C-alpha positions in Angstrom: 45.2 97.4 108.4 46.8 94.3 110.0 46.6 90.9 108.2 45.7 87.8 110.1 46.1 84.1 109.6 45.1 81.0 111.6 48.5 79.3 111.1 51.7 81.0 112.0 54.2 80.5 109.1 57.4 82.4 109.0 56.9 86.1 109.1 54.0 86.0 111.6 54.5 87.3 115.1 52.8 86.9 118.4 50.1 84.4 119.4 47.4 86.2 117.3 49.0 85.2 113.9 49.4 88.9 113.0 52.0 89.5 110.2 54.9 91.5 111.5 54.7 95.1 110.1 58.3 94.8 108.6 57.4 91.6 106.8 54.1 93.1 105.5 55.9 96.2 104.2 58.6 94.1 102.6 55.9 92.0 100.8 54.0 95.1 99.7 57.2 96.8 98.4 58.1 93.6 96.5 54.6 93.5 94.9 54.9 97.1 93.7 58.6 96.9 92.8 58.5 93.6 90.8 56.6 95.1 87.8 58.8 98.2 87.8 62.0 96.1 87.9 60.7 93.9 85.1 60.2 97.0 83.0 63.7 98.1 83.8 65.1 94.7 82.9 63.1 94.6 79.6 64.2 98.2 78.8 67.8 97.5 79.6 67.9 94.3 77.5 66.2 96.2 74.6 68.7 99.0 75.0 71.5 96.5 75.0 70.5 95.7 71.4 70.7 99.4 70.6 73.5 100.5 68.3 75.9 102.8 70.1 76.8 106.1 68.5 78.4 109.4 69.5 76.8 112.7 68.4 78.4 116.2 68.6 76.0 119.2 68.4 75.4 122.7 69.6 73.5 122.6 72.9 71.0 125.2 71.6 70.0 123.3 68.4 66.5 121.9 68.7 66.5 120.1 65.3 69.6 118.1 66.4 67.8 116.9 69.5 64.8 115.9 67.3 67.2 113.9 65.0 68.6 112.2 68.1 65.0 111.3 69.2 64.5 109.8 65.7 67.7 107.7 66.1 66.7 106.5 69.6 63.2 105.5 68.3 65.0 103.5 65.6 67.3 101.5 67.9 70.3 103.7 68.3 71.9 104.6 71.7 73.6 108.0 71.3 76.2 109.5 73.6 75.7 113.2 73.1 78.5 115.8 73.3 77.1 119.3 73.4 80.3 120.9 72.3 79.6 121.9 68.8 80.6 119.8 65.7 83.1 121.9 63.7 86.2 120.5 65.3 85.1 116.9 65.4 83.9 117.1 61.8 87.4 118.1 60.8 89.0 115.5 63.1 86.9 112.7 61.6 87.7 113.9 58.1 84.2 114.9 56.9 84.7 117.7 54.3 83.1 121.0 55.3 81.1 121.1 52.0 78.9 118.3 53.5 78.5 120.2 56.7 75.3 120.4 58.8 74.4 121.2 62.4 75.5 117.9 64.0 78.1 115.1 63.4 77.9 111.5 64.5 80.1 108.5 64.6 78.6 105.0 64.5 80.2 101.7 63.6 83.3 103.4 62.3 81.2 105.7 59.9 80.8 109.4 60.1 77.3 110.8 59.8 76.8 114.5 59.0 73.4 116.1 59.3 69.9 114.7 59.2 70.6 111.2 57.9 67.6 108.9 58.2 68.1 105.9 60.6 67.1 103.4 57.9 70.0 104.6 55.7 72.4 104.3 58.6 71.2 100.7 59.2 71.6 99.9 55.6 75.2 101.3 55.6 76.0 99.3 58.8 74.7 96.1 57.2 76.5 96.6 53.9 79.9 97.5 55.3 80.7 99.6 52.2 84.2 101.1 52.2 83.3 104.8 52.8 83.8 107.6 55.2 80.1 107.8 55.9 76.8 109.5 55.0 75.8 113.1 54.8 72.7 115.2 54.3 74.3 118.6 53.8 72.5 121.6 55.2 69.3 121.5 57.1 66.7 120.1 54.7 63.0 120.5 55.7 61.4 117.1 55.8 64.5 115.1 56.8 64.5 113.5 60.3 64.7 116.2 62.9 63.5 118.8 60.4 60.0 117.3 60.1 58.2 118.6 63.2 54.9 120.4 63.4 56.6 123.7 63.0 57.2 122.9 59.3 53.4 122.3 58.7 53.9 119.1 56.7 56.4 120.6 54.3 58.9 118.2 52.9 61.6 119.3 50.5 63.4 116.7 48.3 66.9 115.8 49.4 69.6 113.3 48.9 71.6 111.2 51.3 75.2 111.2 50.1 77.7 108.4 50.5 80.9 110.2 51.3 84.0 108.3 50.2 87.3 108.4 52.0 88.9 110.7 49.4 86.1 113.3 49.9 84.1 112.5 46.8 80.5 111.5 47.1 77.6 109.8 45.3 73.9 109.6 45.9 73.2 106.9 48.4 69.4 107.5 48.4 67.1 110.2 47.1 64.0 111.4 48.9 61.5 113.1 46.7 
């Protein structure tokens, strides 16, 4: 439906004051696009505050993807490598006895397994001299292992602070 105006400001064509179709479309697209672009800018500035990390996992592992979703929801920005994690775990120096289904690198620390985001943040803030954190195995109730399929079950587990020599101590216990 054409729009009319008594005056003929820029963008109006002809003696009738009808807005040129191109100008009308440009204005309509701008009105629709502005809120969408604002959302993109807000999202990109929120994601610019996100903590970058790299994650190595097996592409068929669903719990790893659930752990990544937990990390994203808690302000991390993972780059995912679906190449498995055995070689990178060894390359980064994480002893196999702390092994789990995925390995990550964030802020110079190695993460092994289903480490909660709050513990990673605490480690990053404290800057403790350590290799990183590990939750060995695949503990039900840890982030990524806490979905509906587990029917609310939550096993006790410990997040281990792994020192550069390979020793560890309990960083936090979940009961």
